[in-house]
ZAMARGU-4260 file (C-alpha; in steps of 0.2 Angstrom, whole numbers, plus 5000, padded with zeros to 4 digits):
<rodrens>
0) 5000/5000/5000 | 5007/5017/4995 | 5009/5030/5009 | 4996/5043/5008 | 4986/5053/5021
5) 4973/5039/5021 | 4984/5027/5030 | 4982/5036/5047 | 4963/5031/5047 | 4963/5016/5035
10) 4978/5007/5043 | 4986/5015/5058 | 4971/5018/5070 | 4955/5009/5076 | 4944/5017/5062
15) 4952/5004/5051 | 4941/4991/5059 | 4926/4998/5050 | 4934/5003/5034 | 4926/4996/5018
20) 4938/4985/5008 | 4932/4994/4993 | 4947/5006/4997 | 4945/5025/4998 | 4945/5034/4981
25) 4960/5045/4978 | 4955/5064/4982 | 4952/5075/4968 | 4968/5084/4961 | 4961/5101/4966
30) 4971/5116/4973 | 4976/5112/4991 | 4969/5124/5003 | 4967/5126/5022 | 4967/5144/5024
35) 4952/5155/5030 | 4944/5169/5020 | 4952/5186/5021 | 4967/5180/5032 | 4974/5171/5017
40) 4984/5182/5006 | 4989/5176/4989 | 5005/5184/4985 | 5013/5176/4970 | 5012/5162/4957
45) 5027/5152/4951 | 5023/5150/4932 | 5025/5135/4922 | 5042/5142/4915 | 5048/5141/4933
50) 5042/5124/4937 | 5056/5112/4943 | 5058/5094/4939 | 5046/5093/4924 | 5043/5075/4921
55) 5051/5068/4905 | 5038/5061/4893 | 5047/5044/4891 | 5048/5039/4909 | 5032/5046/4918
60) 5026/5028/4921 | 5043/5022/4929 | 5037/5022/4947 | 5054/5016/4953 | 5064/5031/4945
65) 5076/5037/4958 | 5081/5055/4961 | 5098/5057/4951 | 5113/5068/4955 | 5108/5078/4940
70) 5091/5081/4947 | 5098/5087/4964 | 5111/5098/4955 | 5096/5106/4945 | 5088/5110/4962
75) 5103/5119/4968 | 5106/5129/4952 | 5087/5134/4951 | 5089/5142/4968 | 5098/5156/4959
80) 5086/5170/4954 | 5087/5177/4936 | 5080/5194/4940 | 5097/5202/4946 | 5090/5206/4963
85) 5096/5199/4980 | 5090/5181/4982 | 5081/5176/4998 | 5087/5159/5002 | 5078/5147/5012
90) 5083/5133/5024 | 5072/5118/5027 | 5076/5111/5045 | 5064/5096/5045 | 5046/5091/5044
95) 5032/5083/5053 | 5031/5064/5052 | 5016/5065/5041 | 5025/5076/5028 | 5012/5089/5028
100) 5021/5103/5038 | 5039/5108/5035 | 5050/5119/5046 | 5058/5132/5034 | 5067/5149/5037
105) 5072/5163/5026 | 5090/5168/5028 | 5085/5185/5035 | 5076/5177/5049 | 5091/5169/5057
110) 5096/5179/5073 | 5079/5186/5074 | 5064/5180/5086 | 5057/5163/5082 | 5040/5167/5074
115) 5036/5149/5071 | 5029/5152/5053 | 5029/5134/5046 | 5026/5129/5028 | 5011/5117/5024
120) 5010/5106/5008 | 4997/5095/5001 | 4995/5077/5006 | 5006/5066/4995 | 4992/5060/4984
125) 4988/5078/4978 | 5006/5080/4971 | 5006/5080/4952 | 5010/5062/4947 | 5027/5067/4938
130) 5032/5078/4953 | 5028/5064/4966 | 5037/5051/4956 | 5053/5062/4956 | 5052/5070/4973
135) 5045/5055/4983 | 5037/5066/4996 | 5031/5051/5006 | 5049/5048/5010 | 5047/5061/5024
140) 5037/5048/5034 | 5051/5036/5036 | 5067/5046/5035 | 5077/5050/5050 | 5074/5068/5056
145) 5092/5074/5054 | 5092/5068/5036 | 5076/5077/5031 | 5084/5093/5025 | 5094/5083/5011
150) 5078/5075/5004 | 5073/5080/4986 | 5056/5086/4992 | 5065/5098/5005 | 5077/5105/4992
155) 5063/5107/4980 | 5053/5117/4993 | 5068/5128/4998 | 5070/5132/4979 | 5052/5136/4977
160) 5051/5147/4992 | 5066/5156/4987 | 5059/5160/4970 | 5043/5166/4978 | 5051/5176/4992
165) 5063/5184/4980 | 5050/5189/4968 | 5038/5196/4981 | 5040/5215/4983 | 5043/5219/5002
170) 5043/5201/5007 | 5054/5203/5022 | 5043/5216/5030 | 5027/5206/5027 | 5035/5191/5035
175) 5042/5200/5050 | 5025/5208/5053 | 5015/5191/5053 | 5007/5185/5069 | 5016/5171/5079
180) 5011/5154/5072 | 5006/5160/5055 | 5007/5149/5040 | 5014/5148/5022 | 5004/5136/5011
185) 5010/5128/4995 | 4997/5122/4982 | 4997/5114/4965 | 4984/5119/4952 | 4975/5105/4944
190) 4986/5096/4931 | 5002/5102/4940 | 5006/5116/4928 | 5008/5129/4942 | 5014/5130/4960
195) 5006/5143/4970 | 5012/5149/4987 | 5001/5158/4999 | 5005/5169/5015 | 4992/5166/5028
200) 4992/5177/5043 | 4984/5167/5058 | 4979/5176/5074 | 4972/5161/5082 | 4989/5156/5091
205) 4991/5173/5098 | 4973/5174/5103 | 4975/5158/5113 | 4990/5164/5123 | 4987/5166/5141
210) 4995/5181/5151 | 5007/5178/5165 | 4996/5187/5178 | 4981/5176/5173 | 4992/5160/5175
215) 4998/5166/5192 | 4980/5170/5197 | 4973/5153/5192 | 4988/5143/5198 | 4988/5152/5215
220) 4971/5144/5219 | 4979/5126/5217 | 4984/5116/5231 | 4999/5125/5239 | 4999/5137/5224
225) 5015/5144/5216 | 5025/5157/5225 | 5031/5172/5215 | 5049/5167/5219 | 5046/5151/5210
230) 5043/5159/5193 | 5058/5161/5181 | 5062/5178/5174 | 5050/5184/5161 | 5058/5190/5144
235) 5050/5195/5127 | 5051/5185/5112 | 5062/5198/5103 | 5076/5194/5116 | 5078/5177/5108
240) 5089/5174/5092 | 5083/5160/5081 | 5097/5147/5076 | 5088/5132/5070 | 5072/5121/5072
245) 5074/5104/5078 | 5056/5098/5077 | 5038/5105/5079 | 5040/5111/5097 | 5059/5114/5098
250) 5068/5129/5092 | 5087/5131/5096 | 5090/5149/5101 | 5103/5161/5109 | 5098/5175/5121
255) 5101/5193/5115 | 5113/5203/5126 | 5100/5215/5134 | 5110/5218/5150 | 5127/5222/5156
260) 5126/5207/5168 | 5141/5195/5166 | 5129/5181/5168 | 5118/5186/5154 | 5134/5189/5143
265) 5139/5171/5146 | 5121/5165/5142 | 5121/5175/5126 | 5134/5163/5119 | 5125/5148/5125
270) 5112/5138/5114 | 5095/5135/5123 | 5079/5126/5118 | 5064/5137/5115 | 5049/5126/5117
275) 5033/5133/5110 | 5017/5125/5102 | 5006/5132/5088 | 4993/5118/5091 | 4986/5112/5107
280) 4994/5126/5117 | 4985/5120/5133 | 4998/5106/5134 | 5012/5119/5135 | 5004/5128/5149
285) 5001/5111/5158 | 5019/5107/5156 | 5024/5124/5163 | 5014/5121/5178 | 5022/5104/5181
290) 5039/5113/5180 | 5035/5126/5193 | 5027/5114/5205 | 5039/5099/5204 | 5054/5099/5214
295) 5071/5097/5205 | 5078/5080/5201 | 5095/5075/5192 | 5085/5064/5180 | 5071/5075/5176
300) 5072/5090/5165 | 5076/5106/5175 | 5064/5121/5177 | 5064/5134/5163 | 5077/5147/5163
305) 5065/5160/5156 | 5047/5161/5152 | 5044/5170/5135 | 5030/5182/5131 | 5024/5191/5116
310) 5012/5205/5113 | 4998/5200/5101 | 4997/5209/5084 | 4978/5210/5086 | 4972/5218/5102
315) 4989/5220/5109 | 4987/5208/5123 | 5003/5200/5130 | 5003/5181/5133 | 5015/5167/5136
320) 5021/5159/5120 | 5034/5147/5127 | 5049/5145/5138 | 5067/5142/5138 | 5075/5126/5144
325) 5092/5117/5143 | 5098/5110/5127 | 5105/5092/5128 | 5118/5091/5114 | 5120/5072/5116
330) 5103/5069/5109 | 5090/5056/5113 | 5091/5038/5119 | 5082/5033/5103 | 5095/5041/5092
335) 5109/5033/5103 | 5101/5016/5101 | 5099/5018/5082 | 5117/5024/5081 | 5123/5009/5092
340) 5114/4997/5081 | 5121/5003/5065 | 5139/5003/5072 | 5138/4986/5080 | 5129/4976/5067
345) 5119/4966/5080 | 5131/4964/5094 | 5131/4973/5111 | 5140/4989/5113 | 5132/4995/5129
350) 5139/4988/5145 | 5128/4980/5158 | 5133/4992/5171 | 5128/5007/5160 | 5111/4998/5156
355) 5107/4995/5175 | 5112/5013/5179 | 5100/5019/5166 | 5086/5008/5172 | 5089/5014/5190
360) 5089/5032/5185 | 5073/5032/5175 | 5064/5022/5189 | 5070/5035/5201 | 5064/5049/5190
365) 5046/5041/5189 | 5046/5039/5208 | 5050/5057/5210 | 5037/5063/5198 | 5024/5052/5206
370) 5028/5059/5223 | 5020/5075/5217 | 5004/5066/5223 | 4991/5079/5217 | 4996/5079/5199
375) 5012/5069/5197 | 5012/5055/5184 | 5021/5052/5167 | 5011/5045/5153 | 5022/5046/5138
380) 5037/5035/5141 | 5048/5031/5126 | 5066/5033/5120 | 5062/5049/5111 | 5058/5057/5127
385) 5074/5053/5136 | 5090/5062/5133 | 5108/5058/5138 | 5122/5068/5146 | 5139/5065/5153
390) 5137/5056/5170 | 5140/5067/5185 | 5155/5061/5195 | 5159/5047/5184 | 5173/5040/5172
395) 5173/5047/5154 | 5160/5038/5143 | 5147/5035/5157 | 5130/5043/5152 | 5115/5048/5163
400) 5097/5049/5158 | 5086/5064/5159 | 5067/5063/5157 | 5059/5076/5145 | 5042/5081/5141
405) 5030/5085/5156 | 5015/5089/5145 | 5005/5074/5151 | 4998/5072/5134 | 4998/5053/5133
410) 5008/5042/5122 | 5008/5031/5107 | 4996/5015/5106 | 5011/5003/5105 | 5018/5010/5122
415) 5002/5013/5131 | 4996/5000/5144 | 4980/4991/5137 | 4969/4999/5151 | 4973/5016/5144
420) 4975/5011/5125 | 4958/5003/5125 | 4949/5019/5131 | 4960/5030/5119 | 4953/5019/5104
425) 4935/5023/5110 | 4939/5041/5110 | 4946/5041/5093 | 4930/5032/5087 | 4918/5043/5096
430) 4927/5059/5089 | 4927/5053/5071 | 4918/5064/5058 | 4918/5054/5042 | 4906/5052/5027
435) 4894/5038/5028 | 4901/5030/5013 | 4918/5028/5020 | 4914/5015/5033 | 4902/5001/5035
440) 4885/5002/5043 | 4890/4994/5059 | 4902/5009/5063 | 4888/5021/5066 | 4879/5009/5078
445) 4895/5006/5088 | 4900/5024/5087 | 4883/5029/5095 | 4885/5016/5109 | 4903/5022/5113
450) 4898/5040/5113 | 4885/5036/5126 | 4897/5026/5136 | 4911/5039/5136 | 4899/5052/5142
455) 4894/5041/5157 | 4912/5036/5161 | 4919/5054/5160 | 4906/5067/5156 | 4912/5084/5149
460) 4920/5091/5133 | 4937/5095/5127 | 4942/5112/5123 | 4957/5117/5114 | 4959/5134/5123
465) 4968/5132/5140 | 4959/5130/5156 | 4967/5124/5172 | 4966/5105/5174 | 4976/5096/5187
470) 4985/5082/5177 | 4982/5088/5160 | 4969/5084/5147 | 4970/5065/5143 | 4953/5058/5149
475) 4960/5040/5152 | 4974/5046/5163 | 4964/5058/5172 | 4952/5044/5177 | 4967/5035/5184
480) 4972/5051/5193 | 4955/5052/5201 | 4956/5035/5207 | 4973/5038/5216 | 4965/5053/5225
485) 4952/5041/5232 | 4967/5033/5241 | 4960/5015/5239 | 4968/5000/5231 | 4962/5005/5214
490) 4972/5021/5216 | 4988/5011/5213 | 4982/5009/5195 | 4989/5025/5190 | 5007/5020/5195
495) 5005/5003/5188 | 5000/5010/5171 | 5017/5019/5171 | 5026/5003/5176 | 5019/4995/5161
500) 5028/5008/5150 | 5043/5007/5161 | 5044/4988/5157 | 5044/4992/5138 | 5058/5005/5141
505) 5068/4992/5151 | 5066/4980/5136 | 5073/4993/5124 | 5087/4997/5135 | 5093/4979/5138
510) 5089/4973/5121 | 5097/4989/5113 | 5082/4992/5102 | 5075/5010/5098 | 5057/5003/5094
515) 5046/4990/5103 | 5037/4985/5087 | 5020/4981/5094 | 5004/4979/5085 | 5000/4993/5072
520) 5005/5010/5077 | 5013/5026/5070 | 5030/5020/5077 | 5031/5007/5062 | 5033/5022/5050
525) 5050/5024/5058 | 5055/5007/5054 | 5057/5006/5035 | 5066/4991/5027 | 5074/4994/5010
530) 5080/4977/5006 | 5073/4970/4990 | 5078/4952/4990 | 5069/4939/5001 | 5086/4933/5008
535) 5091/4951/5013 | 5073/4953/5021 | 5077/4938/5032 | 5094/4945/5037 | 5085/4962/5041
540) 5072/4955/5053 | 5074/4964/5070 | 5068/4960/5087 | 5051/4965/5093 | 5044/4966/5111
545) 5045/4953/5120 | 5059/4944/5111 | 5074/4942/5122 | 5092/4940/5116 | 5103/4951/5127
550) 5093/4953/5143 | 5098/4943/5159 | 5085/4931/5165 | 5082/4941/5181 | 5078/4957/5171
555) 5067/4947/5159 | 5057/4941/5173 | 5055/4959/5180 | 5050/4966/5162 | 5037/4952/5161
560) 5030/4957/5178 | 5030/4975/5173 | 5021/4972/5157 | 5008/4960/5164 | 4992/4962/5153
565) 5001/4966/5137 | 4993/4956/5123 | 5010/4951/5116 | 5012/4939/5130 | 4995/4930/5127
570) 4993/4929/5108 | 5001/4932/5091 | 4988/4945/5085 | 5001/4959/5090 | 5016/4953/5081
575) 5022/4944/5065 | 5039/4936/5061 | 5047/4953/5058 | 5038/4961/5073 | 5025/4972/5065
580) 5008/4966/5060 | 5009/4978/5046 | 5027/4983/5040 | 5035/4997/5030 | 5046/4989/5016
585) 5053/5000/5002 | 5042/5014/5007 | 5026/5003/5006 | 5014/4996/5019 | 5013/4977/5018
590) 5007/4963/5029 | 5021/4959/5042 | 5024/4941/5036 | 5026/4945/5018 | 5043/4948/5009
595) 5047/4965/5000 | 5033/4972/4989 | 5044/4973/4973 | 5038/4962/4959 | 5022/4953/4963
600) 5020/4958/4981 | 5003/4960/4991 | 4990/4972/4985 | 4982/4987/4995 | 4967/4976/5000
605) 4979/4963/5008 | 4987/4976/5019 | 4970/4984/5023 | 4962/4967/5027 | 4976/4963/5039
610) 4974/4980/5047 | 4955/4978/5048 | 4956/4961/5057 | 4969/4967/5069 | 4958/4983/5074
615) 4942/4973/5075 | 4950/4962/5088 | 4957/4978/5097 | 4940/4987/5097 | 4931/4972/5103
620) 4943/4971/5118 | 4941/4989/5121 | 4922/4988/5121 | 4922/4974/5133 | 4934/4984/5144
625) 4923/4999/5144 | 4908/4988/5149 | 4918/4981/5164 | 4923/4999/5169 | 4905/5005/5169
630) 4899/4990/5179 | 4913/4995/5191 | 4908/5013/5192 | 4889/5008/5194 | 4893/4996/5208
635) 4902/5009/5217 | 4888/5022/5215 | 4875/5010/5220 | 4884/5007/5237 | 4890/4990/5233
640) 4906/4982/5239 | 4917/4987/5225 | 4929/4997/5235 | 4943/4996/5223 | 4948/4977/5224
645) 4939/4971/5209 | 4934/4953/5211 | 4932/4941/5196 | 4913/4940/5197 | 4911/4958/5200
650) 4920/4964/5185 | 4911/4953/5173 | 4895/4961/5166 | 4880/4951/5165 | 4877/4943/5148
655) 4896/4945/5143 | 4906/4929/5141 | 4925/4929/5137 | 4927/4910/5134 | 4942/4911/5145
660) 4952/4918/5131 | 4956/4935/5138 | 4959/4937/5157 | 4951/4951/5166 | 4962/4966/5163
665) 4959/4975/5179 | 4965/4959/5189 | 4981/4959/5179 | 4985/4977/5182 | 4985/4973/5201
670) 4999/4960/5197 | 5012/4973/5191 | 5025/4978/5204 | 5026/4995/5212 | 5039/5007/5207
675) 5048/5005/5224 | 5049/4986/5221 | 5056/4988/5203 | 5070/5000/5210 | 5074/4988/5224
680) 5075/4973/5212 | 5087/4984/5200 | 5098/4989/5215 | 5099/4971/5221 | 5104/4965/5203
685) 5116/4979/5202 | 5127/4974/5217
</rodrens>
């Protein structure tokens, strides 16, 4: 199956359970547009004589045609303007994993404030056929982040943006006057004869910003409040100097020398991270509150050095647009494991002492966060969210772990404990807004049932604008937090949900694997296999949780206890020979047990049929779990004896039979160890 925008609903999420195997028709090749009315300013059109990579007539059907060195040379040469004026060059730093949003900067914007003006392109299926053939925009999905700027699609965009900006009179002034979080849209006319670029002022981000005084007032009413002395220094966005964009939320900046202070002069030369969000800003404010209420810990990211504010272009109201935190040059645990695997070719390169040190540190970090009893928990454990730094007071080469990202947004399905993932599935189904013809009739019946159940389980609606919420905005995790506040046995479920993710992280550490390769999840898009021959495919098969090769038996047992309830222990529905139920091979999605799709490989319907069967099973399990949870809640409300310890008979709804195939999940959750027990076991093994 070719990569397209449809895979996120048709393959990678629970909506695939109800997708008709007739397959979704390709969208019409109309002009891509997501702007709004008068806010969208059409500034220029790149005419056909300026088109790049015009398809050759004799090879437009050659779908395996690679980008040649001559093509890339053409891209670089075409960047030069022919008008005799000063060329405005662009740098593409990276892109979102779905390839729809690129992080690009014109040369005059370096050293200025980070305005977070991103570049949006059509979905890959809306690219003109010849252009898509040559640029392969879908390669964004599976390319390592640091390699994205060198892709043909990135260089093509840099060229087109340079032409557009250079030919637009007064472009620099227009750009610098845009509201924070505005957009640049790239569109293709029908037939692909013209590329159009639109400058779109967007005031929504600035309008959604919350002022410092408002946040102080809201948070002062929380348990204990936040003292004025605990707030970092407040600085204006103009005091930051943009250097580069690492990904959607992270800009690397330096601090403008706005004072004679020796400390500030030193900080001027140091690179920092400016964290900001142009979507879902509420998570930024929730993370800031976590920073300000959580005590420091060596293995948890430290408090912000500065809080950054900006005065809105419309209305003049000043709000918090982000904060400045430490930059970790050594990178993430995931990148370290990827680099290690490429260097060692399958053997171990990380000492057991180092692995045990990391395991203890990350467990201690979780214990520290959970000691913040009112709102402390960590729901997004994975190697991407852990960075490395040189170990304190150790010999050279020893590294320490630091846990990042305190947004409390929740994680990927492949990492979430089943008691959380099942509820997340149902939220996705209930929120779907699809056309009737896209899904079978059963979907609408199930959706109505799920919507009613979710309202009974956690009434209330989500709102993209920030409002104070202890513990963030993820309904499944907030439900577990509420149980902890009841201070009964069931309250341990929040800690044990995190222990599940810790178990998977321990597997990654001791097996030296950057991915867990469980089920069907967005994570599989980071695991492309480019080997063409079946023999090479066999050699390229990598481990998937819970396969063990490097992990000592005592750690294996600990991981198994931490991940009690994981479907991977009970059946084969979550994995294939190569790990994934659906795999990415040569840039195409195929059933996990099939060889490379070159030649006579599986068709789209084969891939979608496997995805449908997998998600039907998952949705059935999720619906059963929801019914169990509602029975639990109803029993407690009715004054029954369900005080938190869920007996087998009590958590089985009347009329529902499991046939002994799936143990009661709530009972399995209770079998996971506590964080203190995990740390004690790791310390014993480390001696």
